[in-house]
C-alpha positions, 0 to 999 in steps of 0.5 A, a space after each residue: 309850373 308847380 314844383 319847378 325846382 323839384 322837377 329841375 333837381 330830378 332831371 338827368 340828361 345824358 348821351 350814350 357813346 361807343 364804337 359800333 357793336 360795343 352794345 350801346 343800343 342793347 344798354 339803352 333797351 335795358 335802361 328802358 326796361 328798368 323804366 318800364 317803358 318797354 316790356 322786352 328787349 329786342 335785338 338789332 342783329 341781322 336782317 331777319 330780326 323781328 324786334 327792333 330797338 326802340 331807338 332804331 326807328 328808321 327802316 334802313 337802321 332796322 335793315 342794317 342793324 346800325 344806328 344812324 340817327 340820334 333818338 330821344 328817349 325819356 323814362 322815370 326811375 327811382 324818383 328821377 326823370 331820365 332823358 337818354 339821347 341815343 347817338 349814331 353808332 356809325 362814324 359817318 354820322 359823327 356830326 349828328 353825334 357831336 351836336 347831340 353831345 352839346 345837349 347833354 349834361 353827362 355821358 355814358 361811354 360803353 366799351 366792349 370788354 374784349 376790345 377795349 378803347 376803339 377809335 370811334 370811342 376815342 374821337 367822341 371822348 375827345 369832344 366830351 372832354 373839351 366840354 368837361 362834362 362827367 363821363 361814366 364808363 360801362 365795360 360791356 360783354 363780360 359774360 363773354 371772354 374779356 380782357 383783364 380788367 386791370 388792363 382795361 382800366 389802365 388803357 382807359 387812363 393811358 389812351 383817354 387821359 382820364 382818371 378811373 375809379 372802379 365802382 365794381 369789379 368783375 370776377 372772371 369773364 365768359 364761361 368762368 364769370 363768377 359775378 361782379 364785386 360791389 366795391 362800396 358795399 363789399 359784396 359779390 353779386 353772383 352771375 346767374 347759374 355761374 359754376 363755382 371756380 374758387 381760383 378765379 374768385 381768389 384771383 379777383 379778390 387779389 386784384 381788388 386788394 391791389 385796387 384798394 391799396 394803389 387805386 385812385 381816391 373817389 372824388 365827386 368834384 373830379 367826377 363832376 368836372 369830367 376828370 375822373 370816370 366811375 367805371 362799371 362792369 356788366 353785360 347789357 345783353 344778360 341784364 347783369 350789372 345794369 341795375 347797379 350802374 343805373 343806381 350809381 349813375 343817378 347818385 353822381 350824375 349832375 342835374 341840368 347845368 348852366 349854359 353860356 351865350 355867345 356874349 358870355 352871359 351865363 344862363 342858369 337853369 332856374 332862370 324865369 326866362 324860358 330858353 332853348 336851342 335846336 340841336 336836331 331836326 328830323 323829318 318823317 319820324 312817323 311815315 303816316 303823317 310825314 311830320 318834321 320835328 325840331 328837337 329842342 334842349 330846354 336850357 332855362 325856365 319852364 315850358 308851358 304848352 301854347 307859350 310864345 317864344 322868339 326865334 332869335 335868328 329871324 326875330 319871328 314870334 312863334 307859338 309852341 302849341 304842338 309839342 311832343 315828348 318821347 317815351 320809347 315808341 310812344 309820343 305824347 303831347 306835352 303840357 309842361 317841361 323843365 331844363 334838361 328835357 328835350 321837346 319835339 316841336 312840330 316844324 313847318 320849316 321855321 327852324 334850323 339846327 343851332 337856332 335859339 328860342 327864348 321867351 320875353 324881351 331879353 335876347 339870348 343866343 347860344 353858340 353855333 353847333 359844330 359842323 363838319 367839312 364834307 370830304 365826299 361829293 356826288 352830283 344828284 339827279 332825279 330819274 323821273 323828271 315828272 317828280 321834280 316837286 317831290 325831289 326838291 321837297 325831299 332834298 330840302 327837308 333831308 338837308 335841313 336835318 344836317 346829316 348831309 350838305 347841299 351845294 349847287 354848281 355855280 352857273 347851272 344850279 345842279 345839285 351836289 351833295 357833300 358828306 363826311 362818309 359814304 354811308 350818308 349817301 346810301 341813307 339819303 338815297 334810301 330815304 328819298 325813295 322810301 319817304 318821298 317816292 323819288 328815285 335818284 342817281 348819283 354821279 360821283 365827283 370823288 373826294 374833294 377839299 372844300 374851302 369857303 371864299 369871301 364873296 367879294 374876292 370871287 372871280 370865275 376865272 379862278 375856277 378850273 377842273 381842279 377847283 370847282 366853284 360852287 355855292 352852298 345852301 346859303 348861296 355862299 361861294 365855295 371851292 372844291 379842290 381836287 386834293 391838298 396839292 391843288 389847294 396849295 397851288 391855288 394859295 400860291 397863285 392867289 396869296 391875297 385870297 382868304 379861304 376858310 375850312 368852315 363857315 
């Protein structure tokens, strides 16, 4: 690829994380507006909404006004090519979010300025923090009554344990919002049609003086290692403070970074060998074509359409001929791409989440992506026995996406689904009916504690009504214990049996 090095330097790939309703999807839309890939912002509020956010493409998301899948959106701005990975807002889908966070180089954390740090934000931040990747904080909704900005910044530091450096500062909030003060340029950016409140301005300037005297020093290296978060205030819905945020983000956010393999090789982005990993699989993004797409994060080398790669898990050679990229609702066949980019590979069933692909003869394998142990389980049955083919196809494809887990009873091969939260079952049922035309019913078997067991140690006599013996989708044996008490009782009775919380 011509200008490979320049293209690489221009890439910025980030995920937006937040607690539900903090305004993540609205901010995503405003960024897409800046990139010129959509013409007007929609809304995901309420069932009657006619315009949906570009990232909320699935029908159930549109009905409920929540994000339950991770979308990939790409746009150009100020000489940079930006890849946004929009993550599920609902905590029942946090496993999908965790995997998405493995595919980004930085994170934008959206916080409701009236509510501060909420539980889901804290959980997601902990994952980001372990990776040491840069975090940029956007306190949203300052055009509504908000908490004191000093309190918000203090809470950010005390709850999340990260140093904060305000890049701008709100003067007032809600009906008395005067604007935001740019701390670098030393100027006030007035909020549109703001009524003048001199006392609010005076108080805001006092706070700014306090920040300048006692606040943290700005340190680019601390930003790059995730130890210091640049903080911005604004309103995504009013498109206020978004431009300033985007400009500063592009200045300090990193280009694509090296990735370690399972054997501790460091794969540099500018390596001539093409490598990438599958972090997401999505079926039926386009209902007209019933397609299935594996999302691949490019780690190194240049992708060129038609190139041959090896699928590390199977050793199988694949030609990457039908590959797409995403510009809001639009998809286009891609001729070339570089590290940091996300490509969608049309998949006929070759890929699994976590797969590594590479060109050439040198084998590469990236670490497995995180999986959660389910807590809720349902038997699943097709209402119409004549639709077995569609039923099995639907279950197979939706399970491969990784948002719900499949088990089979030990002897009868009845299907059991496991999930982190109940919403996953609702989405599964909705998609089976709407995408595969199969009505299903669930028989709850309740909350269970899942533990994998060494196949050589399995004895059917160990099973009982309090610990069901099942197989996972790879036919590995699993016990579903009724509760922690039943698990402890089993451990006492069979002290030599080794149980694993994850496989």
